[in-house]
N, C-alpha and C positions, 0 to 999 in steps of 0.2 A: 447465504450470500457469497458471491464470489468476487474478489479483490484481484486485479491483475495489474502488474507493472511491465510496460512496454518501451522497447527502445529501437529505434530504427525500423519500426512496423513488426517487430517480432516479440512475443511475450518472454520476458526474461525472469519473472517470478510471478507466481500464482498461489492463492489459497482459496479452496472452496470449504466453506464451514459446514454446509449442508452434507456433502459427500465426505468430508474429511480427507480430501485430496489437496496436493499441492506440486508446484514445480519449483525447482531450485537446482543451482549449479555449484558445486564446490569450488570451481575456478573462480567463481565471483567473490569468494573470501580472499583468495590469493591476489587478485587483480584489483581490488578496492570497489568493485561494483556493489557488493553487499552492503558496504556503508553508505553508498549512494541510494540503494533501495531502501534501508532504514530511514534515512533522512526524508526520503519522499513520503514514506508512510507516516512519519512523525508530522510532517507538514500538512498532510491530508487529515490526521486526527485533529491537529490544532484547528484547521478550518472547520472541520465538522462540528466540533465542540463549539466554536464561535457562532456557528449558524444555528445551533441549538439554542444557544443562550438568547439570540436574537428573538426567538419564538415566545420567550418568557416575558418580552416587552411588548407584545402585540395584544390588543383587548379583542 
């Protein structure tokens, strides 16, 4: 599975678990973008877990 974060039409972070590949920029740590990426991933994880919980209520 591949997860990408894009901003302004460009991929700024990527992780491909099948190929064990990724994209990152050390500059993102210095300018605060890395924290925004982590926050976006945490929000996505929260949403995905919430959607999974919904399936437990369906007969």
